[in-house]
MARMI-251587 format. One record per residue: x, z, y of N, C-alpha, C in turn; residue in one letter. Coordinates in steps of 0.001 Angstrom, whole numbers. Atoms other than C-alpha are relative to their C-alpha. Example, Ala and Ser with C-alpha at 12.3 -4.5 7.8 and 13.67 -1.06 7.14 Angstrom:
[tigu [890 0 -1190] [12300 7800 -4500] [900 0 1200] 'a'];
[tigu [-820 -60 -1190] [13670 7140 -1060] [-770 730 1090] 's'];
This chain:
[tigu [-149 1602 -524] [-73097 159762 -112865] [-837 115 1311] 'g'];
[tigu [15 144 -1368] [-74079 158553 -109469] [-1636 538 210] 'm'];
[tigu [1475 -440 -843] [-77403 160456 -107548] [-800 -1293 288] 'r'];
[tigu [1516 951 -418] [-80374 158300 -107310] [-130 27 1637] 'a'];
[tigu [39 579 -1533] [-80419 156784 -103824] [1085 222 827] 'g'];
[tigu [-1401 -196 -1145] [-76680 157309 -103115] [469 -1237 -317] 's'];
[tigu [-839 1260 275] [-74438 154349 -102312] [650 -359 -1147] 'l'];
[tigu [-1197 553 1052] [-72723 152630 -105271] [811 -592 763] 'l'];
[tigu [-620 888 -637] [-71484 149865 -103599] [-355 -945 1364] 'f'];
[tigu [514 444 -772] [-71182 147676 -100848] [690 -1579 -47] 's'];
[tigu [-622 932 440] [-70468 144043 -101349] [-674 -1392 925] 'a'];
[tigu [523 1051 -973] [-71041 140500 -99292] [1050 -1135 -444] 's'];
[tigu [-769 1233 416] [-70106 136759 -100445] [-866 -795 1141] 'v'];
[tigu [636 1116 -928] [-70316 134108 -97547] [-9 -1155 -800] 'm'];
[tigu [-108 1408 497] [-70835 130322 -98056] [-982 -476 313] 'g'];
[tigu [1284 756 -482] [-74124 129481 -96505] [-1335 -99 -1539] 'g'];
[tigu [1045 89 931] [-76652 127989 -99734] [837 780 -1178] 'f'];
[tigu [-874 -524 1190] [-73570 129351 -102188] [-667 1769 458] 'm'];
[tigu [108 -1679 -10] [-74176 133360 -100610] [-851 781 -815] 'q'];
[tigu [861 -806 672] [-77486 134358 -102242] [451 -282 -2054] 'p'];
[tigu [-585 294 1579] [-75809 132524 -105631] [1198 1076 -295] 'q'];
[tigu [-1567 -781 20] [-72378 134344 -104903] [-501 1328 -203] 'g'];
[tigu [276 -1138 -98] [-74106 137568 -104403] [-514 190 -1542] 'h'];
[tigu [570 -325 1572] [-76228 137307 -107767] [1089 284 -995] 'l'];
[tigu [-997 -78 1054] [-73269 136596 -109660] [1210 1000 107] 'q'];
[tigu [-826 -1176 -427] [-71109 139303 -108196] [-548 1263 -614] 'v'];
[tigu [875 -1332 501] [-73540 141731 -108578] [-426 482 -1977] 'v'];
[tigu [168 -256 1399] [-74317 140861 -112141] [1288 108 -654] 's'];
[tigu [-1327 -298 765] [-70270 140852 -113185] [-197 1549 470] 'n'];
[tigu [-641 -1352 104] [-70366 144436 -111699] [-985 1043 -737] 'l'];
[tigu [1101 -901 436] [-73706 145713 -113022] [-424 -69 -1657] 'v'];
[tigu [332 375 1424] [-74550 143853 -116090] [1284 -190 -922] 'd'];
[tigu [-1236 293 777] [-70759 143182 -117167] [871 1067 23] 'm'];
[tigu [-986 -1193 183] [-69254 146508 -116315] [1428 -358 880] 'g'];
[tigu [-1382 232 -697] [-66330 144591 -114289] [154 1080 1287] 'm'];
[tigu [-381 -827 -1295] [-64332 146504 -111572] [-45 -1216 809] 'e'];
[tigu [-68 1088 -1100] [-64710 144929 -108112] [1166 -1251 -188] 'p'];
[tigu [-610 990 -183] [-61593 142589 -108341] [-368 -1047 -1054] 'q'];
[tigu [371 1029 1300] [-62607 141102 -111846] [-954 -945 555] 'a'];
[tigu [1030 618 -376] [-65906 140646 -110391] [145 -1272 705] 'a'];
[tigu [-359 743 -840] [-64417 138370 -107753] [808 -939 -443] 'l'];
[tigu [-1141 994 471] [-61673 136674 -109443] [-1050 -837 -1008] 'd'];
[tigu [544 497 771] [-64621 135687 -112217] [-452 -1735 642] 'a'];
[tigu [510 1177 -300] [-65451 131749 -112229] [-1680 103 422] 'p'];
[tigu [1380 440 -532] [-68722 130668 -110567] [-568 -1179 -90] 'r'];
[tigu [634 1094 -136] [-71102 128324 -110438] [-507 -47 1374] 'f'];
[tigu [1085 65 -1330] [-73052 126673 -107515] [-1130 -1275 102] 'c'];
[tigu [1476 1116 -240] [-76492 124633 -107061] [692 -466 1396] 'i'];
[tigu [-208 516 -1338] [-75121 122306 -104348] [-878 323 963] 'e'];
[tigu [448 -260 -907] [-77793 122085 -102482] [-1406 1102 79] 'd'];
[tigu [676 -1355 -357] [-79563 125426 -103316] [-1298 -12 -835] 'g'];
[tigu [1440 431 626] [-82559 123474 -105209] [229 222 -1437] 's'];
[tigu [245 -229 1221] [-84151 124047 -108750] [930 -1346 -780] 'a'];
[tigu [-450 1090 1061] [-82882 120601 -109914] [1550 -560 845] 'g'];
[tigu [-1242 534 -320] [-79491 120118 -108010] [969 83 -688] 'g'];
[tigu [-1125 -56 610] [-76258 119746 -108844] [774 1155 -446] 'e'];
[tigu [-916 -1090 -152] [-74306 122575 -110481] [1431 -457 -310] 'a'];
[tigu [-1227 665 -79] [-70770 122487 -109853] [564 1151 -725] 'f'];
[tigu [-717 -1478 715] [-68381 125164 -112347] [1589 -193 472] 'l'];
[tigu [-1750 -394 -896] [-65199 126569 -111035] [890 80 -1147] 'e'];
[tigu [-752 -354 1230] [-62204 126459 -112871] [551 1071 -361] 'd'];
[tigu [-26 -1430 629] [-61678 128863 -115335] [-1187 287 -1004] 'g'];
[tigu [1203 75 956] [-65271 128115 -116914] [-69 -854 -1492] 't'];
[tigu [-64 614 1151] [-65048 127629 -120581] [-479 -1428 -186] 'p'];
[tigu [195 1395 169] [-65375 123889 -121468] [-1749 177 -946] 'a'];
[tigu [1073 -546 1141] [-68094 125439 -124206] [-1441 215 1220] 'a'];
[tigu [1039 -383 -856] [-70525 126532 -121268] [-307 -1281 842] 'v'];
[tigu [451 1555 -463] [-70304 122913 -119491] [-856 -361 -805] 'a'];
[tigu [1000 631 1167] [-71515 121258 -122765] [-1026 754 -242] 's'];
[tigu [1223 -654 272] [-74042 123744 -123525] [-922 -467 1338] 'a'];
[tigu [1564 376 -1171] [-75777 123129 -119914] [-51 -1306 -140] 'l'];
[tigu [490 1421 77] [-75227 119131 -120244] [-785 4 -1156] 'a'];
[tigu [956 -70 1321] [-76700 119707 -123448] [-1702 79 -186] 'a'];
[tigu [1227 -542 -687] [-79450 121347 -121935] [-808 -571 965] 'r'];
[tigu [284 463 -671] [-79937 118679 -119485] [399 203 1337] 'g'];
[tigu [-241 -307 -1366] [-78696 120364 -116134] [1056 -1369 187] 'h'];
[tigu [-823 620 -997] [-77029 118074 -113654] [1778 628 437] 'k'];
[tigu [-968 -452 -435] [-73244 118833 -113621] [738 -936 1158] 'l'];
[tigu [-997 594 -1069] [-71131 117835 -110425] [1306 -20 -598] 'g'];
[tigu [-1240 -150 645] [-67689 116997 -111220] [1185 126 1157] 'r'];
[tigu [-655 -470 -919] [-64426 118404 -109690] [1018 -888 -851] 'g'];
[tigu [-1194 634 82] [-60840 117255 -109754] [692 765 -1612] 'd'];
[tigu [-640 -1070 934] [-59836 120259 -112202] [-274 -463 -1703] 'g'];
[tigu [-92 292 1375] [-59654 120307 -116214] [-1499 125 -580] 'e'];
[tigu [1378 -331 388] [-63157 119623 -117841] [-619 -398 1033] 'g'];
[tigu [922 125 -738] [-64399 118582 -114533] [-206 1002 930] 'g'];
[tigu [-52 -1197 -1515] [-64192 121916 -112778] [336 -18 1304] 'c'];
[tigu [-642 -154 -1224] [-63677 122300 -109291] [1022 1103 116] 'v'];
[tigu [-1522 -827 1] [-60060 123459 -108692] [721 440 1668] 'd'];
[tigu [-1135 125 -1510] [-57314 124177 -105660] [-1105 409 1001] 'g'];
[tigu [638 -620 -1127] [-58953 124579 -102407] [-1307 -182 83] 'w'];
[tigu [1641 318 326] [-62215 122883 -103220] [-569 1141 -317] 'h'];
[tigu [507 -1423 724] [-62767 126539 -104841] [-1218 430 1360] 'r'];
[tigu [424 -488 -1598] [-63891 127328 -100919] [-1716 -428 -175] 's'];
[tigu [1282 302 78] [-67437 126035 -102206] [-794 1014 -655] 'l'];
[tigu [720 -1324 804] [-68046 128980 -104069] [134 1458 621] 'f'];
[tigu [-39 -879 -900] [-67768 131321 -101156] [1287 1019 -125] 'g'];
[tigu [-1161 -899 176] [-65396 133938 -100685] [-1062 1708 526] 'r'];
[tigu [548 -1044 271] [-66156 137837 -100864] [1068 1188 98] 'g'];
[tigu [-898 -1468 203] [-65168 141699 -100905] [-1435 873 -551] 'q'];
[tigu [791 -1463 606] [-66430 144785 -102789] [594 1321 107] 'v'];
[tigu [-420 -1104 -84] [-66088 148134 -101983] [-854 1139 -1220] 'i'];
[tigu [890 -740 1118] [-67361 150464 -105095] [262 1159 -146] 'w'];
[tigu [-607 -1343 -339] [-67390 153989 -104923] [-681 655 -1470] 'r'];
[tigu [-127 -878 1195] [-67119 156091 -108718] [-759 913 359] 'd'];
[tigu [992 -1775 -41] [-68921 159377 -109722] [758 992 710] 'd'];
[tigu [-925 -1091 -644] [-65853 161107 -108162] [-78 -126 1301] 's'];
[tigu [-289 282 -1275] [-66224 159391 -105064] [800 -641 834] 'g'];
[tigu [-939 475 -188] [-63297 157408 -105188] [-450 -1631 393] 't'];
[tigu [208 1488 -542] [-63428 153779 -103352] [876 -947 -463] 'l'];
[tigu [-768 963 971] [-62690 150832 -105504] [-37 -1240 960] 'w'];
[tigu [347 1252 -1049] [-62084 147616 -103482] [779 -1413 -878] 'g'];
[tigu [-648 1357 45] [-61663 144143 -104127] [-433 -1532 682] 'g'];
[tigu [42 1030 -991] [-60954 141000 -102330] [302 -1476 -368] 's'];
[tigu [46 1188 746] [-61813 137441 -103396] [868 -644 372] 'd'];
[tigu [-1341 680 -173] [-58913 135105 -104076] [-297 -1184 190] 'p'];
[tigu [698 1467 -599] [-60674 131980 -102647] [-32 119 1838] 'r'];
[tigu [143 -329 -1868] [-60351 133100 -98742] [1334 995 -1] 'g'];
[tigu [-1070 -1002 -88] [-57982 135423 -97121] [-430 1346 576] 'd'];
[tigu [366 -1172 -492] [-60063 138236 -96573] [585 1624 -777] 'g'];
[tigu [-599 -898 761] [-59491 142115 -97441] [-1388 945 220] 'c'];
[tigu [1120 -1040 239] [-61859 145210 -98509] [840 997 825] 'a'];
[tigu [-689 -1460 -660] [-61140 148276 -96368] [-959 841 -221] 'a'];
[tigu [818 -938 -163] [-63062 151511 -96925] [537 1416 482] 'g'];
[tigu [-845 -1310 -112] [-62717 155057 -95908] [-1223 992 203] 'w'];
């Protein structure tokens, strides 16, 4: 495994109030869900629009309808997008930020991923 204190990955998600929300979601996908960098960035995200605890939550296209239903049933305010089930789709997906990840595996090989919501790229050496 990786040595304690060594660099595991570099990641960033831009997007104003979405930035900390995006960081949390991408890092959770990498560490908790065991996703590879590209899959972690491709996964649907949510955004609490104004960043406050009571703000409207917007869900990205690709979020299972059961997730939206469960959130609404628990009293969360869900924003409405133009996509299926009220999810945000198309160019409006920029709401969820854009990011890149470079992951170093146990052998030292670098794995990159680039967000499909934007036009960036991941480059490492």
